[in-house]
C-alpha positions as CSV (number, residue, x, y, z in Angstrom):
1,X,6.7,-6.1,13.0
2,X,3.8,-3.7,11.4
3,X,2.6,-3.5,8.2
4,X,-0.3,-2.9,6.0
5,X,-1.9,-4.8,4.0
6,X,-4.0,-3.9,0.7
7,X,-6.6,-5.4,-1.2
8,X,-9.5,-4.9,-3.9
9,X,-12.3,-4.6,-1.8
10,X,-13.9,-8.0,-3.3
11,X,-10.1,-9.7,-2.8
12,X,-10.0,-10.2,-6.6
13,X,-6.3,-10.3,-7.8
14,X,-4.1,-7.0,-8.6
15,X,-3.2,-6.6,-12.1
16,X,0.5,-6.8,-11.9
17,X,0.7,-4.3,-14.7
18,X,-1.2,-2.4,-12.9
19,X,0.7,-2.3,-9.7
20,X,4.2,-1.9,-11.6
21,X,3.1,1.5,-13.4
22,X,2.1,2.2,-10.0
23,X,5.6,2.1,-8.4
24,X,7.2,4.0,-11.7
25,X,5.0,6.3,-11.4
26,X,6.7,8.5,-8.6
27,X,10.3,8.8,-8.2
28,X,9.8,8.2,-4.6
29,X,9.6,4.4,-5.1
30,X,12.9,3.2,-6.6
31,X,13.6,0.3,-8.7
32,X,11.7,-2.8,-8.9
33,X,13.6,-5.9,-7.3
34,X,12.4,-9.6,-8.4
35,X,14.7,-11.3,-6.3
36,X,12.7,-11.5,-2.9
37,X,13.4,-14.4,-0.8
38,X,10.2,-14.0,0.6
39,X,8.5,-14.7,-2.4
40,X,6.8,-11.2,-3.4
41,X,6.9,-11.3,-7.5
42,X,8.5,-7.8,-6.9
43,X,8.9,-5.1,-4.5
44,X,10.5,-1.8,-4.1
45,X,10.9,1.1,-1.3
46,X,8.7,4.3,-1.0
47,X,12.1,7.2,0.3
48,X,10.8,10.5,1.8
49,X,13.5,13.0,3.1
50,X,13.0,11.7,6.6
51,X,11.3,8.2,6.0
52,X,11.4,5.3,3.8
53,X,9.1,2.1,3.9
54,X,9.3,-1.7,1.7
55,X,6.2,-2.4,-0.7
56,X,5.7,-5.7,-2.0
57,X,3.5,-7.4,-3.8
58,X,2.2,-10.9,-2.9
59,X,3.1,-13.9,-5.8
60,X,-0.6,-14.8,-5.9
61,X,-0.6,-10.6,-7.0
62,X,-3.5,-10.7,-4.4
63,X,-1.8,-8.2,-1.2
64,X,0.1,-5.1,-1.4
65,X,2.2,-5.3,2.0
66,X,3.5,-1.9,3.2
67,X,5.9,-2.2,6.3
68,X,5.2,0.0,8.9
69,X,1.8,1.7,9.7
70,X,2.8,5.5,9.6
71,X,4.3,8.3,7.2
72,X,5.4,7.0,4.7
73,X,3.6,3.9,4.3
74,X,0.5,6.1,4.6
75,X,1.6,7.8,1.5
76,X,2.6,5.0,-0.6
77,X,-0.7,3.8,0.3
78,X,-2.2,6.9,-1.4
79,X,0.0,6.9,-4.1
80,X,-1.3,3.5,-5.1
81,X,-4.1,4.1,-4.5
82,X,-4.6,7.0,-6.6
83,X,-2.4,5.6,-10.0
84,X,-4.8,2.5,-9.5
85,X,-8.2,4.2,-9.7
86,X,-9.9,1.9,-7.8
87,X,-11.0,1.6,-4.6
88,X,-8.5,-0.1,-2.3
89,X,-9.3,-2.0,1.1
90,X,-6.8,-1.3,4.1
91,X,-6.2,-3.0,7.0
92,X,-3.1,-3.4,9.6
93,X,-1.5,-6.6,10.6
94,X,-3.4,-6.5,13.7
95,X,-6.9,-6.0,12.3
96,X,-7.5,-2.8,14.5
97,X,-9.1,-1.0,11.3
98,X,-10.6,-2.2,7.8
99,X,-10.8,0.7,5.9
100,X,-12.2,1.3,1.9
101,X,-11.0,4.6,0.4
102,X,-11.2,5.7,-3.1
103,X,-11.1,9.6,-2.5
104,X,-8.6,10.8,-0.4
105,X,-6.3,12.6,-1.0
106,X,-3.7,13.6,2.0
107,X,-1.7,11.6,5.2
108,X,-4.1,14.0,7.5
109,X,-7.2,12.5,6.0
110,X,-6.1,9.0,5.4
111,X,-5.1,8.7,9.1
112,X,-9.0,10.2,10.7
113,X,-10.2,8.0,8.3
114,X,-8.2,5.1,10.0
115,X,-9.2,7.0,12.9
116,X,-12.6,6.7,12.4
117,X,-12.7,3.1,10.8
118,X,-11.2,1.7,14.6
119,X,-13.8,3.5,16.6
120,X,-16.5,0.9,14.6
């Protein structure tokens, strides 16, 4: 399975209340679920008309995982970063790139930054 991992650049835990507010900030995020058998603190889905992804905040609050690495997953990552208002470090499950970003405004810009990070 492909997925994205989001961290604080210094790997400090996320504030769960801030992450929860980010998830509640946009109608495209579904209501939070707290009964995740995998041990996440909470999870939700991000749904677009033709695409969706599942997002989880780990039980230690150190990482946010986003299922898939394209489309809705990238849009969800952008929204989370924008609502948290802090730089986010992101990489994929096969360590194909390692990117810290804070001023990206669109999925296209994020895709270009990922492509650039892959070349390093």
